[in-house]
N, CA, C and O atoms as a GROMACS GRO file, in nm:
protein
  444
    1UNK      N    1  11.412  10.719  10.079
    1UNK     CA    2  11.281  10.695  10.023
    1UNK      C    3  11.179  10.792  10.086
    1UNK      O    4  11.176  10.809  10.208
    2UNK      N    5  11.099  10.852  10.004
    2UNK     CA    6  10.995  10.941  10.054
    2UNK      C    7  10.861  10.867  10.053
    2UNK      O    8  10.777  10.889   9.966
    3UNK      N    9  10.844  10.779  10.150
    3UNK     CA   10  10.721  10.700  10.157
    3UNK      C   11  10.602  10.781  10.205
    3UNK      O   12  10.489  10.732  10.199
    4UNK      N   13  10.624  10.904  10.254
    4UNK     CA   14  10.514  10.991  10.298
    4UNK      C   15  10.422  11.025  10.182
    4UNK      O   16  10.305  11.059  10.203
    5UNK      N   17  10.473  11.017  10.060
    5UNK     CA   18  10.391  11.054   9.944
    5UNK      C   19  10.270  10.963   9.924
    5UNK      O   20  10.178  10.998   9.851
    6UNK      N   21  10.269  10.847   9.990
    6UNK     CA   22  10.157  10.754   9.977
    6UNK      C   23  10.040  10.785  10.070
    6UNK      O   24   9.928  10.740  10.046
    7UNK      N   25  10.065  10.862  10.176
    7UNK     CA   26   9.959  10.894  10.272
    7UNK      C   27   9.850  10.975  10.202
    7UNK      O   28   9.878  11.075  10.134
    8UNK      N   29   9.727  10.931  10.219
    8UNK     CA   30   9.612  10.996  10.156
    8UNK      C   31   9.573  10.937  10.022
    8UNK      O   32   9.468  10.972   9.968
    9UNK      N   33   9.654  10.850   9.968
    9UNK     CA   34   9.627  10.792   9.836
    9UNK      C   35   9.551  10.660   9.847
    9UNK      O   36   9.559  10.590   9.948
   10UNK      N   37   9.478  10.628   9.741
   10UNK     CA   38   9.414  10.497   9.727
   10UNK      C   39   9.518  10.404   9.664
   10UNK      O   40   9.575  10.436   9.560
   11UNK      N   41   9.541  10.289   9.728
   11UNK     CA   42   9.644  10.198   9.682
   11UNK      C   43   9.591  10.055   9.670
   11UNK      O   44   9.500  10.014   9.742
   12UNK      N   45   9.648   9.983   9.577
   12UNK     CA   46   9.619   9.841   9.562
   12UNK      C   47   9.730   9.762   9.631
   12UNK      O   48   9.848   9.788   9.609
   13UNK      N   49   9.689   9.665   9.714
   13UNK     CA   50   9.783   9.589   9.795
   13UNK      C   51   9.768   9.440   9.765
   13UNK      O   52   9.657   9.389   9.756
   14UNK      N   53   9.880   9.372   9.751
   14UNK     CA   54   9.882   9.226   9.740
   14UNK      C   55   9.911   9.172   9.880
   14UNK      O   56  10.009   9.212   9.943
   15UNK      N   57   9.827   9.083   9.928
   15UNK     CA   58   9.843   9.027  10.062
   15UNK      C   59   9.931   8.902  10.053
   15UNK      O   60   9.903   8.810   9.977
   16UNK      N   61  10.039   8.901  10.133
   16UNK     CA   62  10.122   8.780  10.138
   16UNK      C   63  10.122   8.715  10.276
   16UNK      O   64  10.178   8.607  10.293
   17UNK      N   65  10.061   8.780  10.373
   17UNK     CA   66  10.042   8.722  10.506
   17UNK      C   67   9.896   8.750  10.543
   17UNK      O   68   9.862   8.859  10.589
   18UNK      N   69   9.812   8.651  10.522
   18UNK     CA   70   9.670   8.668  10.546
   18UNK      C   71   9.635   8.669  10.694
   18UNK      O   72   9.705   8.610  10.777
   19UNK      N   73   9.527   8.737  10.726
   19UNK     CA   74   9.469   8.737  10.860
   19UNK      C   75   9.464   8.593  10.912
   19UNK      O   76   9.408   8.505  10.846
   20UNK      N   77   9.522   8.569  11.030
   20UNK     CA   78   9.519   8.435  11.090
   20UNK      C   79   9.631   8.342  11.047
   20UNK      O   80   9.641   8.230  11.098
   21UNK      N   81   9.716   8.386  10.953
   21UNK     CA   82   9.825   8.299  10.908
   21UNK      C   83   9.943   8.307  11.004
   21UNK      O   84   9.954   8.400  11.084
   22UNK      N   85  10.031   8.210  10.994
   22UNK     CA   86  10.148   8.202  11.082
   22UNK      C   87  10.271   8.253  11.009
   22UNK      O   88  10.294   8.218  10.893
   23UNK      N   89  10.351   8.335  11.076
   23UNK     CA   90  10.476   8.383  11.016
   23UNK      C   91  10.568   8.264  10.994
   23UNK      O   92  10.585   8.182  11.085
   24UNK      N   93  10.627   8.252  10.875
   24UNK     CA   94  10.707   8.133  10.843
   24UNK      C   95  10.835   8.118  10.924
   24UNK      O   96  10.884   8.006  10.942
   25UNK      N   97  10.890   8.229  10.974
   25UNK     CA   98  11.016   8.221  11.050
   25UNK      C   99  10.997   8.236  11.200
   25UNK      O  100  11.065   8.170  11.278
   26UNK      N  101  10.906   8.324  11.241
   26UNK     CA  102  10.896   8.358  11.382
   26UNK      C  103  10.776   8.294  11.452
   26UNK      O  104  10.768   8.300  11.575
   27UNK      N  105  10.684   8.234  11.378
   27UNK     CA  106  10.577   8.156  11.437
   27UNK      C  107  10.458   8.230  11.494
   27UNK      O  108  10.361   8.167  11.535
   28UNK      N  109  10.462   8.365  11.497
   28UNK     CA  110  10.345   8.435  11.550
   28UNK      C  111  10.233   8.434  11.447
   28UNK      O  112  10.256   8.415  11.328
   29UNK      N  113  10.111   8.455  11.494
   29UNK     CA  114   9.993   8.458  11.409
   29UNK      C  115   9.961   8.603  11.374
   29UNK      O  116   9.960   8.690  11.461
   30UNK      N  117   9.935   8.628  11.247
   30UNK     CA  118   9.900   8.764  11.203
   30UNK      C  119   9.757   8.797  11.244
   30UNK      O  120   9.664   8.730  11.201
   31UNK      N  121   9.739   8.902  11.328
   31UNK     CA  122   9.605   8.942  11.369
   31UNK      C  123   9.537   9.035  11.268
   31UNK      O  124   9.425   9.082  11.290
   32UNK      N  125   9.606   9.062  11.157
   32UNK     CA  126   9.556   9.148  11.050
   32UNK      C  127   9.605   9.092  10.917
   32UNK      O  128   9.688   9.001  10.916
   33UNK      N  129   9.556   9.142  10.807
   33UNK     CA  130   9.613   9.112  10.676
   33UNK      C  131   9.734   9.202  10.656
   33UNK      O  132   9.735   9.319  10.695
   34UNK      N  133   9.837   9.146  10.595
   34UNK     CA  134   9.965   9.216  10.579
   34UNK      C  135  10.014   9.190  10.438
   34UNK      O  136  10.015   9.075  10.392
   35UNK      N  137  10.055   9.295  10.369
   35UNK     CA  138  10.100   9.276  10.232
   35UNK      C  139  10.194   9.385  10.186
   35UNK      O  140  10.268   9.442  10.265
   36UNK      N  141  10.189   9.412  10.056
   36UNK     CA  142  10.281   9.510   9.998
   36UNK      C  143  10.218   9.575   9.875
   36UNK      O  144  10.125   9.520   9.816
   37UNK      N  145  10.270   9.691   9.840
   37UNK     CA  146  10.227   9.760   9.718
   37UNK      C  147  10.318   9.713   9.605
   37UNK      O  148  10.438   9.741   9.608
   38UNK      N  149  10.263   9.642   9.507
   38UNK     CA  150  10.348   9.594   9.396
   38UNK      C  151  10.417   9.709   9.323
   38UNK      O  152  10.364   9.821   9.315
   39UNK      N  153  10.534   9.680   9.271
   39UNK     CA  154  10.612   9.774   9.189
   39UNK      C  155  10.657   9.898   9.264
   39UNK      O  156  10.671  10.005   9.205
   40UNK      N  157  10.680   9.884   9.395
   40UNK     CA  158  10.738   9.992   9.475
   40UNK      C  159  10.867   9.938   9.535
   40UNK      O  160  10.891   9.817   9.536
   41UNK      N  161  10.949  10.026   9.586
   41UNK     CA  162  11.072   9.986   9.654
   41UNK      C  163  11.080  10.065   9.784
   41UNK      O  164  11.067  10.187   9.786
   42UNK      N  165  11.104   9.993   9.893
   42UNK     CA  166  11.120  10.055  10.024
   42UNK      C  167  11.269  10.062  10.057
   42UNK      O  168  11.353  10.022   9.977
   43UNK      N  169  11.299  10.113  10.175
   43UNK     CA  170  11.437  10.129  10.218
   43UNK      C  171  11.513   9.999  10.234
   43UNK      O  172  11.636   9.998  10.234
   44UNK      N  173  11.439   9.888  10.247
   44UNK     CA  174  11.504   9.757  10.260
   44UNK      C  175  11.522   9.688  10.125
   44UNK      O  176  11.555   9.570  10.119
   45UNK      N  177  11.500   9.763  10.016
   45UNK     CA  178  11.510   9.713   9.878
   45UNK      C  179  11.405   9.609   9.842
   45UNK      O  180  11.418   9.540   9.740
   46UNK      N  181  11.302   9.598   9.923
   46UNK     CA  182  11.186   9.513   9.894
   46UNK      C  183  11.067   9.604   9.866
   46UNK      O  184  11.076   9.726   9.884
   47UNK      N  185  10.957   9.544   9.823
   47UNK     CA  186  10.837   9.625   9.800
   47UNK      C  187  10.784   9.679   9.933
   47UNK      O  188  10.805   9.619  10.039
   48UNK      N  189  10.716   9.792   9.926
   48UNK     CA  190  10.668   9.864  10.044
   48UNK      C  191  10.557   9.787  10.114
   48UNK      O  192  10.453   9.758  10.056
   49UNK      N  193  10.582   9.753  10.241
   49UNK     CA  194  10.488   9.673  10.320
   49UNK      C  195  10.370   9.755  10.370
   49UNK      O  196  10.378   9.876  10.385
   50UNK      N  197  10.259   9.683  10.394
   50UNK     CA  198  10.135   9.747  10.438
   50UNK      C  199  10.064   9.665  10.544
   50UNK      O  200  10.055   9.542  10.534
   51UNK      N  201  10.014   9.734  10.644
   51UNK     CA  202   9.919   9.677  10.737
   51UNK      C  203   9.780   9.710  10.685
   51UNK      O  204   9.749   9.826  10.657
   52UNK      N  205   9.695   9.609  10.670
   52UNK     CA  206   9.556   9.630  10.627
   52UNK      C  207   9.469   9.622  10.752
   52UNK      O  208   9.460   9.517  10.815
   53UNK      N  209   9.405   9.732  10.788
   53UNK     CA  210   9.319   9.736  10.906
   53UNK      C  211   9.174   9.749  10.865
   53UNK      O  212   9.142   9.806  10.760
   54UNK      N  213   9.085   9.695  10.948
   54UNK     CA  214   8.941   9.707  10.923
   54UNK      C  215   8.884   9.597  10.836
   54UNK      O  216   8.767   9.606  10.797
   55UNK      N  217   8.962   9.495  10.804
   55UNK     CA  218   8.914   9.380  10.727
   55UNK      C  219   8.946   9.257  10.811
   55UNK      O  220   9.063   9.226  10.835
   56UNK      N  221   8.843   9.187  10.856
   56UNK     CA  222   8.861   9.081  10.954
   56UNK      C  223   8.838   8.941  10.898
   56UNK      O  224   8.776   8.856  10.962
   57UNK      N  225   8.889   8.921  10.779
   57UNK     CA  226   8.887   8.789  10.715
   57UNK      C  227   9.007   8.780  10.623
   57UNK      O  228   9.055   8.884  10.575
   58UNK      N  229   9.058   8.661  10.596
   58UNK     CA  230   9.173   8.649  10.506
   58UNK      C  231   9.136   8.694  10.364
   58UNK      O  232   9.031   8.659  10.312
   59UNK      N  233   9.224   8.773  10.304
   59UNK     CA  234   9.204   8.821  10.167
   59UNK      C  235   9.335   8.808  10.089
   59UNK      O  236   9.441   8.791  10.149
   60UNK      N  237   9.327   8.816   9.958
   60UNK     CA  238   9.445   8.806   9.872
   60UNK      C  239   9.488   8.942   9.817
   60UNK      O  240   9.607   8.967   9.798
   61UNK      N  241   9.391   9.029   9.792
   61UNK     CA  242   9.416   9.163   9.738
   61UNK      C  243   9.325   9.261   9.810
   61UNK      O  244   9.219   9.223   9.861
   62UNK      N  245   9.367   9.387   9.815
   62UNK     CA  246   9.284   9.488   9.879
   62UNK      C  247   9.314   9.623   9.817
   62UNK      O  248   9.430   9.655   9.789
   63UNK      N  249   9.211   9.702   9.796
   63UNK     CA  250   9.226   9.841   9.753
   63UNK      C  251   9.166   9.928   9.862
   63UNK      O  252   9.049   9.912   9.898
   64UNK      N  253   9.246  10.019   9.915
   64UNK     CA  254   9.200  10.105  10.022
   64UNK      C  255   9.282  10.231  10.033
   64UNK      O  256   9.372  10.256   9.952
   65UNK      N  257   9.251  10.310  10.134
   65UNK     CA  258   9.315  10.440  10.153
   65UNK      C  259   9.431  10.427  10.253
   65UNK      O  260   9.417  10.365  10.358
   66UNK      N  261   9.542  10.487  10.219
   66UNK     CA  262   9.657  10.492  10.309
   66UNK      C  263   9.633  10.609  10.406
   66UNK      O  264   9.629  10.725  10.365
   67UNK      N  265   9.617  10.575  10.535
   67UNK     CA  266   9.589  10.679  10.633
   67UNK      C  267   9.713  10.719  10.714
   67UNK      O  268   9.712  10.820  10.784
   68UNK      N  269   9.821  10.640  10.703
   68UNK     CA  270   9.940  10.672  10.781
   68UNK      C  271  10.060  10.594  10.730
   68UNK      O  272  10.048  10.492  10.661
   69UNK      N  273  10.175  10.645  10.768
   69UNK     CA  274  10.303  10.578  10.745
   69UNK      C  275  10.363  10.552  10.882
   69UNK      O  276  10.373  10.643  10.965
   70UNK      N  277  10.403  10.429  10.907
   70UNK     CA  278  10.476  10.399  11.029
   70UNK      C  279  10.624  10.400  10.990
   70UNK      O  280  10.674  10.308  10.926
   71UNK      N  281  10.691  10.506  11.033
   71UNK     CA  282  10.832  10.525  10.999
   71UNK      C  283  10.917  10.468  11.112
   71UNK      O  284  10.913  10.515  11.225
   72UNK      N  285  10.993  10.366  11.078
   72UNK     CA  286  11.082  10.303  11.175
   72UNK      C  287  11.211  10.383  11.186
   72UNK      O  288  11.282  10.402  11.087
   73UNK      N  289  11.240  10.429  11.304
   73UNK     CA  290  11.358  10.511  11.329
   73UNK      C  291  11.484  10.426  11.331
   73UNK      O  292  11.590  10.469  11.286
   74UNK      N  293  11.473  10.304  11.384
   74UNK     CA  294  11.589  10.217  11.400
   74UNK      C  295  11.592  10.103  11.298
   74UNK      O  296  11.655  10.000  11.321
   75UNK      N  297  11.523  10.121  11.186
   75UNK     CA  298  11.518  10.020  11.080
   75UNK      C  299  11.483  10.093  10.950
   75UNK      O  300  11.433  10.205  10.954
   76UNK      N  301  11.509  10.032  10.838
   76UNK     CA  302  11.480  10.098  10.710
   76UNK      C  303  11.360  10.036  10.639
   76UNK      O  304  11.354  10.035  10.516
   77UNK      N  305  11.265   9.985  10.716
   77UNK     CA  306  11.151   9.914  10.659
   77UNK      C  307  11.020   9.978  10.704
   77UNK      O  308  10.949   9.922  10.787
   78UNK      N  309  10.987  10.096  10.648
   78UNK     CA  310  10.862  10.163  10.681
   78UNK      C  311  10.743  10.078  10.641
   78UNK      O  312  10.753   9.990  10.556
   79UNK      N  313  10.628  10.105  10.704
   79UNK     CA  314  10.503  10.034  10.676
   79UNK      C  315  10.393  10.136  10.650
   79UNK      O  316  10.383  10.238  10.718
   80UNK      N  317  10.310  10.108  10.550
   80UNK     CA  318  10.191  10.188  10.526
   80UNK      C  319  10.074  10.127  10.600
   80UNK      O  320  10.069  10.006  10.621
   81UNK      N  321   9.979  10.210  10.641
   81UNK     CA  322   9.856  10.164  10.704
   81UNK      C  323   9.743  10.191  10.605
   81UNK      O  324   9.715  10.306  10.570
   82UNK      N  325   9.679  10.083  10.560
   82UNK     CA  326   9.574  10.091  10.458
   82UNK      C  327   9.441  10.046  10.520
   82UNK      O  328   9.436   9.944  10.590
   83UNK      N  329   9.335  10.121  10.494
   83UNK     CA  330   9.204  10.091  10.551
   83UNK      C  331   9.096  10.106  10.443
   83UNK      O  332   9.121  10.170  10.340
   84UNK      N  333   8.977  10.048  10.466
   84UNK     CA  334   8.865  10.078  10.377
   84UNK      C  335   8.840  10.229  10.375
   84UNK      O  336   8.863  10.297  10.475
   85UNK      N  337   8.792  10.280  10.264
   85UNK     CA  338   8.778  10.425  10.249
   85UNK      C  339   8.681  10.488  10.350
   85UNK      O  340   8.686  10.609  10.373
   86UNK      N  341   8.593  10.408  10.410
   86UNK     CA  342   8.497  10.463  10.506
   86UNK      C  343   8.543  10.447  10.651
   86UNK      O  344   8.464  10.470  10.743
   87UNK      N  345   8.669  10.409  10.674
   87UNK     CA  346   8.719  10.388  10.810
   87UNK      C  347   8.835  10.480  10.840
   87UNK      O  348   8.902  10.530  10.750
   88UNK      N  349   8.857  10.502  10.969
   88UNK     CA  350   8.973  10.578  11.015
   88UNK      C  351   9.008  10.526  11.154
   88UNK      O  352   8.924  10.468  11.223
   89UNK      N  353   9.130  10.547  11.195
   89UNK     CA  354   9.178  10.504  11.326
   89UNK      C  355   9.264  10.614  11.385
   89UNK      O  356   9.336  10.684  11.314
   90UNK      N  357   9.255  10.628  11.517
   90UNK     CA  358   9.341  10.724  11.587
   90UNK      C  359   9.483  10.666  11.596
   90UNK      O  360   9.503  10.547  11.571
   91UNK      N  361   9.579  10.750  11.631
   91UNK     CA  362   9.716  10.700  11.650
   91UNK      C  363   9.721  10.594  11.759
   91UNK      O  364   9.796  10.497  11.747
   92UNK      N  365   9.644  10.610  11.864
   92UNK     CA  366   9.641  10.512  11.972
   92UNK      C  367   9.587  10.378  11.923
   92UNK      O  368   9.640  10.273  11.958
   93UNK      N  369   9.483  10.382  11.841
   93UNK     CA  370   9.429  10.259  11.784
   93UNK      C  371   9.531  10.193  11.691
   93UNK      O  372   9.548  10.071  11.693
   94UNK      N  373   9.598  10.274  11.608
   94UNK     CA  374   9.701  10.218  11.520
   94UNK      C  375   9.810  10.148  11.600
   94UNK      O  376   9.850  10.036  11.567
   95UNK      N  377   9.857  10.213  11.705
   95UNK     CA  378   9.962  10.154  11.789
   95UNK      C  379   9.917  10.018  11.843
   95UNK      O  380   9.994   9.922  11.842
   96UNK      N  381   9.793  10.010  11.890
   96UNK     CA  382   9.743   9.884  11.946
   96UNK      C  383   9.731   9.776  11.839
   96UNK      O  384   9.762   9.660  11.866
   97UNK      N  385   9.688   9.811  11.720
   97UNK     CA  386   9.665   9.712  11.615
   97UNK      C  387   9.792   9.660  11.550
   97UNK      O  388   9.793   9.549  11.497
   98UNK      N  389   9.899   9.737  11.553
   98UNK     CA  390  10.025   9.692  11.491
   98UNK      C  391  10.131   9.658  11.596
   98UNK      O  392  10.247   9.631  11.561
   99UNK      N  393  10.093   9.658  11.720
   99UNK     CA  394  10.184   9.630  11.831
   99UNK      C  395  10.250   9.493  11.817
   99UNK      O  396  10.364   9.476  11.858
  100UNK      N  397  10.181   9.397  11.760
  100UNK     CA  398  10.235   9.262  11.747
  100UNK      C  399  10.370   9.262  11.676
  100UNK      O  400  10.452   9.172  11.699
  101UNK      N  401  10.394   9.360  11.592
  101UNK     CA  402  10.520   9.366  11.519
  101UNK      C  403  10.601   9.492  11.552
  101UNK      O  404  10.724   9.485  11.563
  102UNK      N  405  10.535   9.604  11.566
  102UNK     CA  406  10.605   9.731  11.586
  102UNK      C  407  10.664   9.747  11.727
  102UNK      O  408  10.745   9.836  11.749
  103UNK      N  409  10.625   9.663  11.820
  103UNK     CA  410  10.682   9.673  11.956
  103UNK      C  411  10.832   9.652  11.958
  103UNK      O  412  10.899   9.688  12.055
  104UNK      N  413  10.884   9.592  11.853
  104UNK     CA  414  11.027   9.564  11.846
  104UNK      C  415  11.109   9.678  11.784
  104UNK      O  416  11.231   9.668  11.775
  105UNK      N  417  11.043   9.785  11.741
  105UNK     CA  418  11.110   9.893  11.669
  105UNK      C  419  11.070  10.029  11.726
  105UNK      O  420  10.956  10.048  11.768
  106UNK      N  421  11.165  10.122  11.728
  106UNK     CA  422  11.130  10.262  11.755
  106UNK      C  423  11.067  10.316  11.628
  106UNK      O  424  11.119  10.295  11.518
  107UNK      N  425  10.956  10.383  11.643
  107UNK     CA  426  10.886  10.432  11.523
  107UNK      C  427  10.802  10.554  11.557
  107UNK      O  428  10.774  10.583  11.673
  108UNK      N  429  10.763  10.624  11.452
  108UNK     CA  430  10.667  10.732  11.465
  108UNK      C  431  10.559  10.713  11.359
  108UNK      O  432  10.582  10.652  11.254
  109UNK      N  433  10.442  10.766  11.389
  109UNK     CA  434  10.331  10.761  11.293
  109UNK      C  435  10.325  10.894  11.222
  109UNK      O  436  10.318  11.000  11.286
  110UNK      N  437  10.328  10.889  11.090
  110UNK     CA  438  10.320  11.009  11.008
  110UNK      C  439  10.187  11.008  10.936
  110UNK      O  440  10.150  10.910  10.870
  111UNK      N  441  10.113  11.120  10.949
  111UNK     CA  442   9.982  11.132  10.883
  111UNK      C  443   9.993  11.223  10.762
  111UNK      O  444   9.894  11.246  10.693
   0.00000   0.00000   0.00000
């Protein structure tokens, strides 16, 4: 899958794990909104997942700019990073904001 093609694009995201919600299997609380781009397929044969940064309230849908791809080296489930069009984050900030989940995987950030 060439998920790099989404970086720089405006995308519509459906949120299935809202800010503050609890993961149904692992019990952790989502510190961000987390969702997927409908009608896409990722390496895990599911829709392409997204971290939504810069929105600090639970939402159901979001349209924003993809500023990065988090490519998992030891897994086939890449994640897009989507933000409001007027925001940006450094790689260090991205690492801190997605650490709750990405700490379990070797990954690189692709811009």
